[in-house]
Structures are given as C-alpha cells and as structure tokens.
SEVO-92415 format. One record per atom (N, C-alpha, C): residue in one letter; x, y, z. Coordinates in steps of 0.2 Angstrom, whole numbers, padded with zeros to 4 digits, always signed. Each point is the difference from the previous one (the first is absolute). Layout:
% SEVO-92415
aXYZ ...
This chain:
% SEVO-92415
m+0074+1277+0415 m-0002-0006+0004 m-0006-0003-0004 k+0000-0007+0000 k-0005-0003-0003 k-0005-0004+0005 l-0006+0002+0000 l-0005-0004+0005 l-0004-0005-0004 e-0001-0005+0003 e-0004-0006-0003 e-0007+0002+0000 i-0004-0001-0006 i-0007+0000+0000 i-0003-0007+0001 k-0003-0001+0006 k-0003-0006+0002 k-0008+0000-0001 i-0003-0005-0001 i-0007-0001+0000 i-0002+0000+0007 p-0004+0005+0002 p-0002+0001+0007 p-0006-0005+0002 s-0001-0001+0007 s-0005-0003+0002 s-0006+0004+0000 v-0006-0003-0004 v-0006+0004-0001 v-0006-0003+0004 g+0002-0005+0004 g-0006-0004+0004 g+0003-0006+0003 e-0003-0002+0005 e+0002-0006+0004 e-0001-0006-0005 s-0005-0001-0004 s-0001-0006-0004 s+0003+0001-0007 v+0003+0005-0001 v+0003+0000-0007 v+0007-0001+0000 t+0002-0005-0004 t+0007-0002-0001 t+0003+0001-0006 q-0003+0002-0005 q+0002+0001-0007 q-0004+0004-0004 g+0002+0002-0006 g-0004+0005-0004 g+0003+0000-0007 i-0002+0004-0004 i+0002+0002-0007 i+0002+0007-0001 i+0005+0002-0002 i+0002+0007-0002 i-0004+0001-0006 s-0006+0004+0001 s-0004+0001-0006 s+0003+0006-0004 s+0003+0005+0003 s+0003+0005-0004 s+0005+0004+0004 w+0006+0002-0003 w+0004+0005+0003 w-0002+0007-0002 l-0001+0004+0005 l-0002+0007-0001 l+0006+0005-0001 k+0006-0003+0000 k+0006+0004-0001 k+0004-0004-0005 k+0003+0003-0005 k+0004-0004-0005 k+0007-0001+0003 d+0004-0005-0003 d+0007-0001+0002 d+0004+0006-0002 g+0003+0003+0006 g+0004+0005-0001 g-0003+0007+0001 e-0007+0000+0002 e-0003+0005+0002 e+0000+0002+0007 r+0000+0006+0002 r+0000+0002+0007 r-0007+0000+0003 v+0000-0002+0007 v-0006-0001+0004 v+0001+0004+0006 e-0005+0003+0003 e+0001+0003+0007 e-0003-0005+0005 e+0003+0001+0006 e-0002-0005+0006 e-0007+0001+0001 g-0003-0006+0000 g-0008+0000+0001 g-0004+0001-0006 g+0003+0001-0006 g-0003+0000-0006 g-0002-0006-0002 d-0005-0001-0005 d-0002-0006-0003 d+0005-0003-0004 l+0002-0006+0002 l+0005-0004-0004 l-0002-0005-0004 l-0005-0005+0002 l-0002-0005-0003 l-0007-0002+0002 e-0003-0004-0004 e-0007-0003+0002 e+0001-0008+0001 l-0002-0002+0006 l+0001-0007+0002 l-0007-0003+0000 e-0002-0005-0004 e-0006-0003+0000 e+0000-0007+0004 t-0005+0000+0005 t+0000-0006+0003 t-0007-0004-0001 d-0002-0005+0003 d-0006-0003-0001 d-0006+0003+0004 k+0002+0006+0003 k-0005+0003+0004 k-0001+0008-0003 a+0005+0003-0002 a+0000+0007-0002 a+0006+0002-0004 t+0000+0005-0003 t+0006+0003-0003 t+0002+0006+0004 v+0007+0000+0002 v+0002+0004+0005 v+0006+0004-0004 t+0000+0007+0001 t+0005+0004-0002 t+0006+0000+0005 v+0006-0002-0002 v+0006+0000+0005 v+0004+0007-0001 p+0001+0003+0006 p+0004+0006+0000 p+0007-0001+0000 a+0004+0005-0003 a+0007-0001+0000 a+0003+0001+0007 p+0005-0004+0002 p+0003+0000+0007 p+0004+0006+0001 a+0003+0003-0006 a+0004+0006+0001 a+0000+0004-0007 s+0004+0005+0000 s+0000+0004-0006 s+0006-0002-0004 g+0000+0000-0006 g+0006-0002-0004 g-0002-0003-0007 v+0005-0003-0003 v-0001-0002-0007 v-0002-0008+0000 v-0005-0002-0003 v-0003-0006+0000 v+0004-0005-0005 s+0002-0006+0003 s+0003-0005-0004 s-0005-0006+0000 i-0003-0003-0005 i-0005-0005+0000 i+0004-0007-0001 s-0001-0005+0004 s+0003-0006-0001 s-0006-0005-0002 v-0006+0001+0002 v-0005-0005-0001 v-0006+0004-0004 q-0001-0003-0006 q-0005+0004-0005 q-0007-0001+0002 a-0004+0004-0002 a-0008+0000+0001 a-0002-0007-0003 g-0005-0003+0004 g-0003-0006-0003 g+0003-0006+0004 t+0005+0001+0004 t+0003-0005+0004 t-0003-0001+0006 e+0000-0007+0002 e-0003-0002+0007 e+0006+0001+0005 v-0001+0003+0005 v+0005+0002+0005 v-0003-0002+0007 a+0005-0001+0005 a-0002-0002+0007 a+0001+0006+0004 i-0003+0000+0006 i+0001+0005+0005 i+0007+0000+0002 g+0003+0006+0000 g+0007+0001+0002 g+0005-0001-0005 q-0002-0002-0006 q+0005-0001-0006 q+0002+0007-0002 v+0007+0000-0002 v+0003+0006-0003 v-0002+0000-0007 i-0002+0006-0002 i-0002+0000-0007 i+0003+0006-0004 g+0005+0003+0004 g+0003+0006-0003 g+0004+0004+0005 f+0003+0006-0002 f+0004+0004+0004 f-0002+0007-0001 i+0001+0004+0005 i+0000+0008-0001 i+0007+0002+0002 d+0003+0004-0005 d+0006+0003+0001 d-0001+0007+0003 t+0001+0001+0006 t-0001+0007+0003 t+0005+0005-0002 e+0005-0001-0004 e+0005+0005-0002 e+0001+0001-0007 a-0003-0005-0004 a+0000+0001-0007 a-0005+0005-0003 q+0002+0002-0006 q-0005+0005-0003 q-0004-0004-0005 a-0006+0002-0001 a-0005-0003-0005 a+0003+0000-0007 s+0000-0005-0004 s+0002+0000-0007 s-0005+0004-0004 v+0003+0004-0004 v-0004+0004-0005 v+0002-0001-0007 a-0004-0003-0004 a+0001-0001-0007 a+0002+0006-0004 a+0006+0000-0004 a+0002+0006-0004 a-0006+0001-0005 p-0001+0006-0001 p-0005+0001-0006 p+0003-0002-0007 v-0004-0003-0003 v+0001-0002-0007 v-0001+0005-0005 a+0006+0002-0004 a-0001+0005-0005 a-0005-0002-0005 a-0004+0004-0003 a-0004-0001-0005 a+0004-0001-0007 p-0001-0005-0004 p+0003-0001-0006 p-0001+0006-0005 a+0006+0001-0003 a+0000+0006-0005 a-0005-0002-0006 p-0003+0005-0002 p-0005-0002-0006 p+0004-0002-0006 a-0002-0005-0003 a+0004-0003-0006 a-0002+0005-0006 a+0006+0001-0004 a-0001+0004-0006 a-0005-0003-0005 r-0004+0005-0002 r-0005-0003-0005 r+0003-0001-0007 a-0001-0006-0003 a+0003-0002-0006 a-0004+0004-0006 p+0003+0002-0005 p-0004+0004-0005 p-0005-0005-0003 e-0006+0003-0001 e-0005-0004-0003 e+0001-0001-0007 p-0001-0007-0002 p+0001-0002-0007 p-0005+0004-0005 p+0002+0001-0006 p-0005+0004-0005 p-0006-0005-0001 k-0006+0004+0000 k-0006-0004-0001 k-0001-0002-0007 p-0002-0007-0001 p+0000-0002-0007 p-0006+0003-0004 i+0002+0000-0006 i-0005+0003-0005 i-0006-0005-0001 p-0006+0002+0001 p-0005-0005-0001 p-0001-0002-0007 t-0001-0006-0001 t-0001-0003-0007 t-0007+0000-0001 v-0002+0002-0006 v-0007+0000-0003 v-0001-0006-0003 v-0005-0004+0002 v-0002-0006-0003 v-0006+0001-0004 p+0000-0001-0006 p-0006+0001-0005 p-0006-0005+0002 p-0006+0002+0000 p-0005-0004+0002 p-0001-0006-0005 a-0002-0006+0003 a-0001-0006-0004 a-0006+0001-0005 p+0001-0003-0006 p-0005+0001-0005 p-0007-0004+0003 q-0005+0003-0002 q-0007-0002+0003 q-0002-0006-0005 k-0003-0005+0003 k-0003-0005-0005 k-0006+0002-0003 p-0002-0003-0005 p-0006+0001-0004 p-0006-0001+0005 a-0005+0003-0001 a-0006-0001+0004 a-0003-0006-0001 a+0001-0004-0005 a-0003-0006-0002 a+0003-0005+0005 e+0006+0001+0002 e+0003-0005+0004 e-0002+0001+0007 k-0001-0006+0004 k-0003+0000+0007 k+0007-0001+0004 p+0000+0004+0005 p+0006-0001+0004 p+0000-0007+0003 a+0006-0002+0003 a+0001-0007+0003 a-0004+0000+0007 p-0003-0005+0002 p-0003-0001+0006 p+0005+0001+0006 v-0001+0004+0005 v+0004+0000+0006 v-0001-0005+0005 a+0005-0004+0002 a-0001-0005+0005 a-0002+0003+0007 a-0005-0003+0003 a-0002+0002+0007 a+0006-0002+0005 p+0001+0005+0005 p+0006-0001+0004 p-0002-0006+0005 a+0006-0004+0001 a-0001-0006+0004 a-0003+0002+0007 p-0004-0004+0003 p-0003+0002+0007 p+0006-0001+0005 v-0001+0005+0005 v+0005+0001+0005 v-0002-0005+0006 p+0005-0005+0001 p-0002-0005+0006 p-0001+0003+0006 a-0005-0002+0004 a-0001+0002+0007 a+0006-0001+0005 v+0001+0005+0004 v+0006-0001+0005 v-0003-0001+0006 i+0002-0006+0003 i-0003-0002+0006 i+0005+0001+0006 v-0001+0004+0005 v+0004+0002+0005 v-0001-0004+0006 s+0005-0004+0002 s-0002-0004+0006 s+0001+0005+0006 h-0003-0003+0006 h+0001+0004+0006 h+0007+0002+0002 d+0004-0005-0001 d+0007+0001+0002 d+0004+0006-0004 a-0003+0002-0005 a+0003+0005-0004 a-0003+0007+0002 v-0004+0000+0004 v-0003+0007+0002 v+0006+0004+0004 p+0001+0006-0001 p+0005+0004+0003 p-0001+0000+0008 a+0005-0002+0003 a+0000+0000+0008 a+0006+0001+0003 t+0001+0001+0006 t+0006+0001+0004 t+0000-0005+0005 r+0006-0002+0002 r+0001-0005+0006 r+0005+0003+0005 a-0002+0000+0006 a+0005+0002+0005 a-0001-0004+0006 a+0005-0001+0004 a+0000-0004+0006 a-0004+0003+0005 m-0003-0004+0004 m-0004+0003+0006 m+0005+0002+0005 t-0002+0006+0003 t+0004+0002+0006 t+0000-0004+0006 t+0004+0000+0004 t+0000-0004+0006 t-0006+0002+0004 l-0002+0006+0001 l-0006+0002+0003 l-0006-0003-0003 r-0001+0001-0007 r-0006-0003-0003 r+0000-0007+0001 k+0005-0004+0000 k+0000-0007+0001 k-0003-0002+0007 r+0003+0004+0005 r-0003-0001+0007 r-0007+0002+0000 i-0003+0005-0003 i-0007+0002+0000 i-0004-0006-0003 a+0003-0003-0006 a-0004-0005-0003 a+0000-0006+0005 q+0006-0002+0003 q+0000-0005+0004 q-0005+0000+0006 k+0000+0006+0003 k-0004+0001+0006 k-0008+0000-0002 l-0002+0002-0006 l-0007+0000-0002 l-0002-0007-0001 l+0005-0004-0004 l-0002-0007-0001 l+0000-0004+0007 e+0004+0002+0004 e+0000-0003+0007 e-0006+0001+0004 a-0003+0006-0001 a-0006+0002+0004 a-0006-0004-0003 q+0000-0001-0007 q-0005-0003-0003 q+0000-0008+0002 h+0006-0003+0000 h+0000-0007+0001 h+0000-0002+0007 a+0002+0005+0005 a+0001-0002+0007 a-0006+0002+0004 t-0005+0003-0003 t-0005+0003+0004 t-0007-0002-0003 a-0005+0000+0004 a-0007-0001-0003 a-0003+0007+0001 s+0002+0005-0005 s-0002+0007+0000 s-0007+0001-0002 l-0004+0004+0003 l-0007+0002-0001 l+0000+0007+0001 t-0005+0004-0004 t-0001+0007+0001 t-0007+0002+0001 t-0001+0004+0005 t-0006+0003+0002 t+0000+0008-0001 f-0006+0002-0002 f+0000+0007-0002 f-0005+0004+0004 n+0001+0007+0000 n-0005+0004+0003 n+0001+0007-0003 e-0004+0005+0002 e+0001+0007-0003 e+0000+0005+0006 i+0004+0005-0001 i+0001+0005+0005 i-0003+0007-0002 d-0004+0003+0004 d-0002+0007-0002 d+0006+0005+0003 m+0003+0003-0005 m+0006+0004+0002 m-0001+0007+0001 k-0007+0002+0001 k-0002+0007+0000 k+0003+0003+0007 n+0000-0003+0005 n+0002+0003+0006 n+0008+0001+0001 v+0003-0005-0003 v+0007+0001+0001 v+0003+0005-0006 m-0004+0000-0005 m+0002+0005-0005 m-0001+0007+0002 d-0006+0001+0004 d-0002+0007+0003 d+0006+0002+0005 l+0001-0005+0004 l+0005+0001+0005 l+0007+0002-0003 r+0002-0004-0005 r+0006+0002-0003 r+0000+0006-0004 s-0005+0002-0003 s-0001+0006-0003 s+0001+0006+0004 r-0003-0001+0006 r-0001+0006+0005 r+0007+0001+0003 y+0004-0005+0002 y+0006+0001+0004 y+0007-0001-0004 k-0001-0002-0007 k+0006-0002-0003 k+0006+0005+0000 e-0002+0007-0001 e+0005+0005-0001 e+0003+0001+0007 e-0004+0000+0005 e+0003+0001+0007 e+0004-0006+0002 f-0002-0006-0002 f+0003-0006+0002 f+0007+0000-0003 e+0001+0002-0007 e+0006+0000-0003 e+0004+0006+0002 r-0003+0006+0002 r+0004+0005+0003 r+0003-0002+0007 r-0003-0004+0004 r+0002-0001+0007 r+0005-0006-0001 h-0002-0005-0004 h+0004-0006+0000 h+0005-0001-0005 g+0000+0004-0005 g+0004+0000-0006 g-0001-0006-0005 v-0006-0003+0001 v-0002-0006-0005 v-0007+0000-0001 k-0002-0002-0006 k-0007+0000-0003 k-0004-0005+0004 l-0006+0002+0001 l-0005-0005+0003 l-0004-0003-0006 g+0002-0007+0000 g-0003-0004-0005 g-0006-0005+0003 f-0002-0005-0004 f-0005-0005+0003 f+0004-0006+0003 m+0006-0001-0002 m+0003-0006+0002 m+0001-0001+0008 s+0001+0006+0003 s+0001+0000+0007 s-0006-0002+0004 f-0006+0002-0003 f-0007-0002+0003 f-0001-0008+0000 f+0002-0002-0006 f-0001-0008-0001 f+0005-0004+0004 v+0006+0003+0001 v+0005-0004+0004 v-0003+0000+0007 k-0002+0006+0003 k-0003+0000+0007 k-0006-0004+0001 a-0004+0000-0005 a-0006-0004+0000 a+0002-0008+0000 c+0005-0001-0004 c+0002-0008+0000 c+0003-0002+0006 c+0004+0005+0003 c+0003-0002+0007 c-0006-0001+0005 r-0005+0004+0000 r-0005-0001+0005 r-0004-0007-0002 a-0001-0001-0006 a-0004-0006-0002 a+0005-0006+0002 l+0006+0000-0001 l+0004-0006+0001 l+0001-0001+0007 a-0001+0005+0005 a+0000-0001+0007 a-0006-0004+0002 e-0006+0002-0004 e-0006-0004+0002 e-0001-0007-0003 f+0004-0001-0006 f+0000-0006-0003 f+0007-0003-0001 p+0003-0002+0005 p+0007-0001+0000 p+0002-0006-0005 v-0005-0004-0002 v+0002-0006-0005 v+0002+0003-0006 v-0002+0006-0002 v+0002+0003-0006 v+0007+0003+0000 n+0002+0001+0006 n+0007+0002+0001 n+0005-0006+0002 s-0002-0006-0003 s+0004-0006+0001 s+0002-0003-0006 r+0004-0006+0000 r+0002-0004-0006 r+0001-0007+0002 i+0000-0004-0005 i+0001-0007+0001 i+0007-0002-0001 d+0003-0003+0005 d+0007-0003-0001 d+0000-0007+0002 g+0000-0004-0006 g+0000-0007+0001 g-0007-0002+0003 d+0000-0003+0006 d-0006-0002+0003 d-0002+0005+0006 d+0004+0005+0000 d-0001+0005+0005 d-0003+0007-0002 i-0004+0003+0004 i-0002+0007-0001 i+0004+0005+0003 v+0003+0004-0003 v+0004+0006+0003 v-0004+0006+0000 s-0002+0002+0006 s-0004+0006+0001 s+0005+0006+0002 y+0000+0005-0003 y+0004+0006+0001 y-0003+0005+0005 k+0004+0002+0004 k-0001+0005+0006 k+0001+0007-0003 t+0003+0001-0005 t+0001+0007-0003 t-0004+0001-0006 y+0000+0006-0003 y-0004+0002-0006 y+0005+0003-0004 d+0003-0004-0004 d+0005+0003-0005 d-0003-0001-0007 i-0002+0006-0003 i-0005+0000-0005 i+0004+0002-0007 g+0000-0005-0005 g+0003+0001-0006 g-0004+0004-0004 v+0003+0005-0004 v-0004+0005-0004 v+0003-0001-0007 a-0003-0003-0005 a+0002-0001-0006 a+0002+0007-0004 v+0006+0000-0003 v+0002+0005-0004 v+0002-0002-0007 s-0002+0003-0005 s+0001-0002-0007 s+0007+0004-0002 t+0005-0003-0003 t+0006+0003-0002 t+0001-0002-0007 e+0005+0003-0004 e+0001-0002-0007 e+0002-0007+0000 r+0003-0003+0005 r+0003-0007-0001 r-0005-0005+0003 g-0006+0002+0003 g-0005-0005+0002 g-0003+0003+0007 l-0004-0004+0003 l-0004+0001+0006 l+0004-0002+0006 v+0001+0005+0004 v+0004-0002+0007 v-0005+0002+0005 v+0001-0003+0006 v-0004+0001+0006 v+0004+0002+0006 p+0002+0006+0001 p+0003+0003+0006 p-0005-0001+0006 v+0003-0001+0006 v-0004-0002+0006 v+0001+0006+0005 v-0006+0002+0002 v+0000+0006+0005 v-0001-0004+0007 r+0006+0000+0004 r+0000-0004+0006 r-0004+0004+0006 n-0003-0005+0004 n-0004+0003+0005 n-0005+0005-0002 a-0004-0001-0005 a-0004+0005-0003 a-0006+0002+0005 d-0002-0004+0004 d-0005+0002+0005 d+0002+0005+0005 r+0007+0001+0001 r+0002+0005+0005 r+0001+0007-0003 l+0000+0000-0007 l+0001+0007-0003 l-0006+0004-0001 s+0001+0006+0000 s-0006+0005-0001 s-0001+0000-0008 v-0005+0003-0002 v-0002+0001-0007 v+0006+0004-0003 a+0003+0005+0003 a+0005+0004-0003 a+0007-0004-0001 e+0001-0004+0006 e+0006-0005-0001 e-0001-0005-0005 l-0006-0003-0001 l-0001-0005-0005 l+0001+0003-0007 e-0003+0006-0001 e+0001+0003-0007 e+0007+0002-0001 a+0004+0002+0005 a+0007+0001-0001 a+0004-0006-0001 a-0002-0006+0003 a+0004-0006-0001 a-0002-0003-0007 i-0006+0000-0002 i-0002-0003-0006 i+0003+0004-0006 a+0000+0007+0001 a+0003+0004-0005 a+0008-0001-0001 d+0003-0001+0006 d+0007-0001+0000 d+0002-0007-0004 l-0004-0005+0002 l+0001-0007-0002 l-0001+0000-0008 a-0005+0003-0002 a-0002+0000-0007 a+0005+0004-0004 a+0002+0005+0002 a+0005+0004-0003 a+0007-0004-0001 r+0002-0003+0005 r+0006-0003+0000 r+0000-0007-0004 a-0006-0003+0000 a-0001-0006-0004 a+0000+0002-0008 r-0003+0006-0002 r+0001+0002-0007 r+0007+0003-0001 d+0003+0002+0004 d+0007+0003-0001 d+0005-0006+0001 r-0002-0006+0001 r+0005-0006+0001 r+0004+0001+0006 k-0002+0003+0005 k+0004+0001+0006 k-0004-0004+0006 i-0005-0004-0001 i-0003-0004+0005 i+0005-0006+0002 l+0000-0001+0006 l+0004-0006+0002 l-0004-0006+0000 p+0003-0006-0001 p-0004-0006+0000 p-0004-0002+0006 d+0004+0002+0006 d-0003-0001+0006 d-0007+0004+0001 e+0000+0005-0003 e-0006+0004+0000 e-0006-0003-0004 l+0001-0005-0003 l-0005-0003-0004 l-0002-0007+0003 a+0003-0002+0005 a-0001-0006+0003 a-0004+0000+0007 g-0003-0005+0002 g-0003-0001+0006 g-0007+0003+0001 g-0004+0002-0005 g-0006+0003+0001 g-0005-0005+0002 t-0005+0002+0004 t-0006-0005+0002 t-0006+0001-0004 f-0001+0005-0003 f-0006+0002-0004 f+0002+0005-0005 s-0004+0000-0006 s+0002+0004-0006 s-0006+0004-0002 i+0001+0006-0003 i-0005+0004-0004 i+0003+0002-0006 t-0004-0001-0006 t+0002+0002-0006 t-0006+0005-0003 n+0002+0005-0004 n-0005+0005-0002 n+0000+0000-0008 g-0004-0004-0003 g+0000+0000-0008 g-0004+0006-0002 g-0003+0004+0005 g-0004+0005-0002 g+0004+0006-0003 v+0007+0000+0002 v+0004+0006-0003 v+0001-0001-0008 f-0001-0006-0002 f+0000-0001-0008 f-0007-0001-0003 g-0005+0001+0004 g-0007+0000-0003 g-0004-0006+0001 s+0003-0005+0004 s-0003-0006+0001 s-0006+0001+0004 l-0006-0003-0003 l-0006+0001+0004 l-0002-0006+0004 l+0003-0006-0002 l-0001-0006+0004 l+0005-0005-0002 s+0003-0004+0005 s+0005-0005-0001 s+0000-0005+0006 t+0004-0005-0001 t+0001-0005+0005 t+0007+0000+0001 p+0003+0003+0005 p+0007+0000+0002 p+0003-0007+0002 l+0006-0001-0002 l+0003-0006+0002 l+0004+0001+0006 l+0000-0006+0004 l+0003+0000+0007 l+0007+0002-0001 n+0003+0003+0005 n+0007+0002+0001 n+0003-0006+0004 y+0001-0006-0003 y+0001-0006+0004 y+0007+0001+0004 p+0001-0002+0006 p-0005-0005+0004 p-0005+0004+0004 q-0002+0006-0001 q-0005+0003+0003 q-0007-0003-0002 s-0005+0001+0004 s-0006-0004-0001 s-0006+0004-0003 a+0002+0007+0000 a-0006+0004-0002 a+0003+0007-0003 i-0003+0003-0005 i+0001+0006-0003 i-0006+0004-0002 l+0000+0006+0001 l-0005+0005-0001 l+0001+0003-0007 g-0005+0000-0004 g+0001+0004-0006 g-0005+0006-0001 m+0003+0006-0001 m-0004+0006+0000 m+0000+0001-0008 h-0005+0004-0002 h-0002+0002-0007 h-0002+0007-0001 a-0001+0002-0006 a-0002+0006-0002 a-0006+0003+0003 i-0001+0006+0002 i-0006+0003+0003 i-0004+0002-0006 q-0006-0002+0000 q-0005+0002-0005 q-0007+0002+0003 k-0002+0005-0003 k-0007+0002+0002 k-0005-0004-0002 r-0005-0003+0004 r-0005-0004-0001 r-0006+0001+0004 p-0006-0001-0003 p-0006+0001+0004 p-0001-0006+0006 v-0001+0002+0006 v-0001-0005+0005 v-0006+0002+0004 v-0002-0005+0004 v-0006+0002+0004 v+0003+0001+0007 v-0003+0006+0003 v+0003+0001+0007 v-0003-0005+0005 d+0004-0002+0005 d-0002-0005+0005 d-0007+0003+0003 g-0005-0005+0001 g-0006+0001+0004 g-0005+0005-0004 t+0002+0001-0006 t-0005+0005-0004 t-0001-0003-0007 d-0004+0003-0004 d-0001-0002-0007 d+0003+0005-0004 t+0004+0005+0003 t+0003+0005-0004 t+0006-0002-0004 v+0000+0001-0006 v+0006-0001-0004 v+0004+0006-0001 v+0007-0001+0001 v+0004+0006+0000 v+0006-0002-0004 v+0004+0005-0003 v+0006-0002-0004 v+0006+0001+0005 r+0004-0005+0001 r+0006+0000+0005 r+0006-0003-0004 p+0006+0003+0003 p+0006-0003-0003 p+0002-0007+0003 m-0001-0005-0004 m+0001-0007+0003 m+0006-0003-0002 m+0003-0005+0004 m+0005-0004-0002 m-0001-0007+0002 y+0001-0004-0005 y+0000-0008+0001 y+0007-0002+0003 v-0001-0004+0005 v+0006-0003+0004 v-0001-0007+0000 a+0006-0003-0001 a+0000-0008+0000 a+0005-0002+0005 l-0001-0006+0003 l+0004-0003+0005 l+0001-0007-0003 t+0006-0002-0002 t+0002-0006-0002 t+0003-0004+0006 y-0002-0006+0002 y+0003-0003+0006 y+0001-0008-0001 d+0004-0002+0004 d+0002-0008+0000 d-0006-0003+0003 h-0004-0004-0004 h-0006-0003+0003 h+0002-0006+0005 r+0006-0002-0001 r+0002-0006+0004 r+0001+0002+0008 l+0001+0007+0001 l+0001+0003+0007 l-0006+0004+0002 i-0003+0004-0005 i-0005+0005+0001 i-0007-0002-0002 d-0004-0001+0004 d-0007-0001-0003 d-0004+0006-0003 g-0005-0002-0003 g-0004+0006-0003 g-0003+0005+0005 r-0002-0003+0005 r-0003+0005+0005 r+0005+0005+0003 e+0007-0002+0001 e+0005+0004+0002 e+0002+0005-0005 a+0000-0002-0006 a+0002+0004-0006 a-0005+0005-0001 v-0006-0002-0001 v-0006+0005-0001 v+0000+0005+0006 s+0000-0002+0006 s+0000+0004+0006 s+0005+0005+0000 f+0006-0002-0002 f+0006+0004+0000 f-0001+0006-0005 l-0002-0002-0006 l-0001+0005-0005 l-0005+0005+0001 r-0006-0003+0004 r-0005+0005+0002 r+0002+0005+0005 r+0005-0003+0004 r+0002+0005+0006 r+0005+0005-0004 v+0004-0001-0004 v+0003+0005-0004 v-0004+0005-0003 k-0005-0003-0003 k-0005+0005-0003 k-0003+0005+0005 e-0002-0003+0006 e-0004+0004+0005 e+0005+0006+0002 l+0007-0002+0001 l+0004+0005+0003 l+0002+0005-0006 v+0001-0002-0006 v+0002+0005-0005 v-0006+0005-0001 e-0006-0003+0000 e-0006+0004-0001 e-0001+0005+0006 d+0003-0001+0006 d-0001+0004+0005 d+0007+0002+0003 p+0004+0004-0004 p+0007+0001+0001 p+0002+0003+0007 w-0005+0003+0003 w+0001+0004+0006 w+0001-0006+0006 r-0003-0006-0001 r+0001-0005+0005 r+0008-0002-0001 i+0003+0000-0006 i+0007-0002+0000 i+0004+0005+0003 l-0002+0007+0000 l+0005+0005+0002 l-0001+0000+0008 i-0006-0001+0003 i+0000+0000+0007 i+0000-0007+0003 e+0001-0005-0004 e+0001-0007+0002 e-0006-0003+0004 a-0006+0002-0002 a-0006-0002+0003 a-0002-0007-0003 
C-alpha cells in the first residue's frame, strides 16, 4: 500500500516552505518516525518524520518550494528497498611487451673556437609584462541565501529602520551567583537532571524587572502601545544556519530548575532542526549571550517588534572598588547591555531596568526567595 507524504503543518503562521534536503534516497527504506526530510521555512528549519515504515518514492526534489499539505512523495509499506547490484571490478589488462630500448647515439663535441675570437653577445631576455588581476578574478564561491538567512536579514533591517534604537550599559559582579552555582551545581544536576547555568538567573531577574518597569515589556503598534501581561522571554540560540530565538512561555512562573530544563530543551531542538515555528513567535522580551563566543561588549539588535533586548557578555576578572570602601578587589565582572526602542522607552526606564537586573543578579538569593 502506498501512503502519501505530505508537507505537515509546522505552525499557524507558516503556509509554505522549501525542501532543503531529503534525508532518505529514492528507493531507500525508512522507519516510521525516522527523519525523512528537512523543511526550511522563514522561521526555522524543521526535520519532518516519516508517517509510516516502507520504501520512499520521491516526487518533488530538494530545493523546491512547497505548500503545507502538498503531496511530495509516497511510502510503499509493502515494497522492498532497492539494492544496487555490486559492480564487478574490471579484469586487469594484459601488459604489452615493452619495446626495446634505443641505443644511445654518441654525438662528438663541437670544435672549440680559437681564443682570439670573442663569443657573440647574448641578447637580454625580454621583460615579463605585469599581470593585473581585477577584483572579479579573485577565486570565490556563490550560493543562494537560505530562506532562514533571508528572514534574519529582513528582520535585522526592519529593526534598524522601524525603531529608534539606543543602548545603555552596566556591569555586574558575578561572584555571588558563581559561588552559589559552584556550591550547588552537582546536587542541582543530580536532583533535577539538568545543569545549573547563568541564563536562568538572568531570565528570573529580567522578569522581576519587567514587572517593575512594564513599559519595557511593551511594543508600539501603529499609534498604540501594546503592554503585555505575560513574560514570554526569547533566548537567542546560535545554530549552523543562523541565530534563532525560541521563546520560554510564562517564564516568571517557572522555577530555576524548570527554566534551565526549558532553555536546554529549546536550544537542543533548535540546533537539531526540530524546533517548531510557533515556538519562535510571540516573545515579549529577549536575551542574547555573546559571552559564549568571547564577546566582551556589544550592542545587541532588537528582536523586532519587541522593544528591548538584554545582551550578556563574557565574564572577566577585573579590579573593582568595594561599595562604601576604598578597598580594591579582583572580581569576576560581566558587562551587560540593554538595547531599547527610544520611541517608547525613555532613558530613565531603560537605565533603571538594567540597574534592577544588576541588583538582582548580584544578590541571587533574592531571586530564589522572591524577595
């Protein structure tokens, strides 16, 4: 029996995509639920599983744009996979007899000229003309942008052109949160089955700060201001095909362990191309961490139409003055940046928001006991 292979629905807002690659060849067997093809949309690349076990028959080739629900092939549940017959290696050709080697001819040396005669002058070699290589002749490759990369480029330009973005900076002493993490990370992982990182502390701190400065959790829609009542935090994830921002829904209601589990799950599925487009939509605020690549300071771009994004950076030991004293100590410090839409958010709110995040992360026990 032949079953149709259809492009499945991968999100409410997605109506089409491109078959970026078939993961099974025509005539190859696939098991039900196994990876069958990769579908690239304007939001994510999704791995589509096989609807049944059987032999694959491909009707639409990779690189073709397809619509949701379109039939792109069949699975024959009763056929056997085609196996190419082994090709016999060609017999070695008989070696032809080697021809006899020619007898070398002895050439007598040319008679020498008398010493009185001067040799004829040897002409100087002609100068080699300079080769001018134009820029167009430089070796290069050309490839079409993926649908996801086009969408990323479009959103970044949209963010630049549609907002009045501005960035404010601060720095956070990470000693207390690092000490807490070092002390409890093994027990935390043993109890919850997930590693204790820094991102959950920043997500919790941002949720608290967003509640105190709700304009940061808002956006402009035409002549209106849309203020969100939920805290859906996008966490940027770098994949081999570009940066995607999965959303942790109702992040303020999750514990540190639940946040770590949710972030780890979304990040893993984003890198494995199993994230759904709906999981990338609808965030109210975003966090990006360039510190994982060694960035010390940067100005993150808005995840439009959101109005603000927090940028984390690398932790670096620096000499700092202890508050209220003249004592200089070495502390693990992190620069943080808040890029915001100045059309909606004033400098006072932006600076105060970032300072609140700093206070909470520097005193992580307040996050844990919600003080």
